[in-house]
N, C-alpha and C positions, 0 to 999 in steps of 0.2 A: 351183387357184392363181389361174387367170385370173378365175374367178367372184368371188373375194374382191376382186381389184383392180377388177373391173368394178363391183361393188357400192359400193366405196369411191369410185370415180369418179362414180357416180350421186349419192351423198350430197354430194360436193363441188360438183357441178354445181347442186344445189339450194341448198346452204348459202351458197356464195360470193355469189350475187346478193342473197340476203336480208341477209347481213351488210353488203354494200356499200350497200344501200338504207338500212339503219339508220344507218350512218355518215354518209351523205349527209343524212338528215333531222336527225341530231344536230348537224351542222355548220350547216345552213341555219336551224334553228329560232330561235336567238338573233338572227340577222340579220333574220328576218321579224317576230319578236315585239317586238323593242326599240322600233321606232317606234310600235307599238300601245299600249305601256304608258307612253309619255311623257305626263306631265301638263303642261298648259299653265297658266301663271300667270294671275292675274286680269287683269293688264295686257295679256296676249296675247289674252285672250278678248274683252274689250270694256272699255268705260269702267267702272272700278271693279268689274268682274266681273258686271255686271248681266245680260249675255246668256249667262252660263255655264249656267244651268239649261236654257235653250232649246236650246243647242248639245248638251247631254247628251241631250235628248229626240231631237233630229235624229240624233245618233250611234246611239242605241239603235234607232230606227226603221230606219236604213240597215242596221245589223247584223242585225236580225230579218228584214228583207227578203232579205238575202243568204243567211242560214241557211235560210229557208224555200224560197228558189229552188233552193239546192243539194239540199235534201231532196226537192223535187218532181222535179228532174232525175234524182236517184238512184232514186226510186221508179219512174219511167217506164223507166229503163234496166234495172232488175231485174225489173219486172213490166209488160211492155208491154201496152197495152190491146188487148182483143180476143181 
């Protein structure tokens, strides 16, 4: 009898933090993603939108740099040199 309750308690101890983290990520995701998906009008970007292509390039370079930096950090964390 106690072994069944103990097994149930072990399962709950594992499942509850996982479910809480999924709820937290689900709540936070729209808050984080909304500013990233906002498009600027041509008047906000520059005179008649002339600087818009250059700003897209800068934005892409910053994004690629941040992604590669995160990947490098993760690779060193999972496979330390030596």
